[in-house]
N, C-alpha and C positions, 0 to 999 in steps of 0.2 A: 767263727771268725772272732779273734781277739780285738778290742778297741780300747786302747789307752790314752788318757791324756796327762801329760807332763808341764810342770812349770819352771822354766830355769832362764837365765840371761834375759829376763823381761820379755819372754815369749812362752805361748802355749804351743805346745807340740803334740799333734794328734795323730796317732799312729794306727794303723790297721795291719793285722798280721794274720796270714793263713797258711799254714804249712810252711814253705820255702820262701813265701811272697811276703812282701811288705811295702805298704806306701805310707810316706809320712808327710804332713802338712804342717806348716808353721804359721801361727797368727800372732801377731804385736798385741803383746798384752795391755799395752797402754791404751789401744782402741777398740778392743774386744774382751768383753767378759768370757768367765768359765761357763756360764750357762748359754753365751752364744756359741761357743766352740762345741759343748755338746749338742746343742740343736743341729750344727753343721753335721755333725757325725751322724747323727739319726737321719738328715736328709741324704747323706752322701752314701751311707752303709751300701745300699742295694747297687748302686753304680761301681762302687769300688768293689763289691764282688764280682759283678760282670768283667771287672778288669783284671781281676785275677785269674778268671776262666780264660780269658784271652791271653793273659800272660802264660799261662800253662799250656794252652794250644801251641802257641810260638815255639815255647822251650821243646815241647814233644815234636814238633816238624824238625827242628834244627837238631835234635839229638840222635846219633846212630843208633 
């Protein structure tokens, strides 16, 4: 899973990507530091991966 953090428009954008799946979270840069976003990424990674597995399962159920 690729995890990237971008900063633009006074926001940090935390992006998780795996295969065809992506989740993005935005943080206000005025109230959250880059280190806070990095820490959030580490704490969230396992749960995001589980969401990707669930998303894949849903897609496979709905695909003929």
